[in-house]
C-alpha positions in Angstrom: -14.8 22.0 -53.1 -13.2 19.6 -54.8 -12.5 16.2 -53.9 -8.5 16.7 -53.8 -9.1 18.4 -50.3 -11.9 16.6 -48.4 -9.4 13.3 -49.4 -6.8 15.7 -47.6 -8.8 16.4 -44.4 -9.4 13.0 -44.7 -5.6 12.1 -44.6 -4.7 14.4 -41.7 -7.9 12.7 -39.5 -6.2 9.6 -40.0 -2.9 11.2 -39.2 -3.8 12.7 -35.8 -5.2 9.0 -34.1 -2.3 6.7 -36.0 -0.1 9.5 -33.7 -3.5 9.1 -30.9 -3.1 4.8 -31.9 1.1 5.3 -30.3 0.6 8.2 -27.4 -0.5 11.5 -26.3 2.5 12.6 -27.1 2.8 11.9 -30.6 -0.3 12.9 -30.6 0.1 16.4 -30.2 3.9 16.4 -32.7 1.2 16.0 -35.1 -1.2 18.7 -34.2 2.0 20.8 -34.3 3.2 19.7 -37.2 -0.2 19.9 -39.4 -0.7 23.8 -37.4 2.9 25.0 -39.0 2.1 23.1 -42.0 -1.0 24.3 -41.9 0.0 28.2 -41.5 3.4 28.7 -42.9 3.3 25.8 -45.9 1.9 26.2 -49.2 -1.4 26.9 -48.6 -2.6 30.3 -49.5 -6.5 31.0 -49.4 -7.4 32.2 -46.2 -10.9 29.4 -47.0 -8.2 26.3 -46.7 -6.3 27.5 -44.3 -9.5 27.8 -41.8 -10.6 23.8 -43.5 -7.7 22.9 -42.2 -7.2 24.9 -38.6 -11.2 23.3 -37.5 -10.0 19.8 -39.6 -7.1 19.7 -37.6 -8.5 21.6 -34.4 -11.4 18.4 -34.9 -9.2 16.1 -35.1 -7.1 16.9 -32.2 -10.5 16.5 -30.2 -12.3 13.3 -31.2 -7.8 11.9 -31.2 -8.1 13.1 -26.8 -11.8 11.5 -26.9 -10.4 8.4 -27.5 -7.3 8.4 -25.4 -10.0 9.8 -22.1 -12.2 6.4 -23.7 -8.8 4.5 -24.1 -7.3 4.9 -21.2 -11.5 4.2 -19.3 -12.2 1.2 -20.5 -7.9 -0.5 -19.3 -8.4 0.9 -16.3 -11.1 -0.8 -15.7 -10.3 -3.9 -16.9 -7.5 -3.5 -14.2 -7.3 -6.0 -11.3 -6.5 -3.8 -8.2 -4.7 -6.0 -4.5 
């Protein structure tokens, strides 16, 4: 596995993390884009396709955990009257 392949996987994670900072809907759009790109894009080997789909799944799970943590933290700081 080359540095370029790993850098591309990191780019996927970073783009999805930026999307979750914008909102959960943006994360879903980014995830859909990456899945479609992976399945119908320019990836011709099954190993790279599997690696990329695993990266997308892992990134989605990490981003959703971040979203839940962020929402829980936001709720804890609110003052109700």
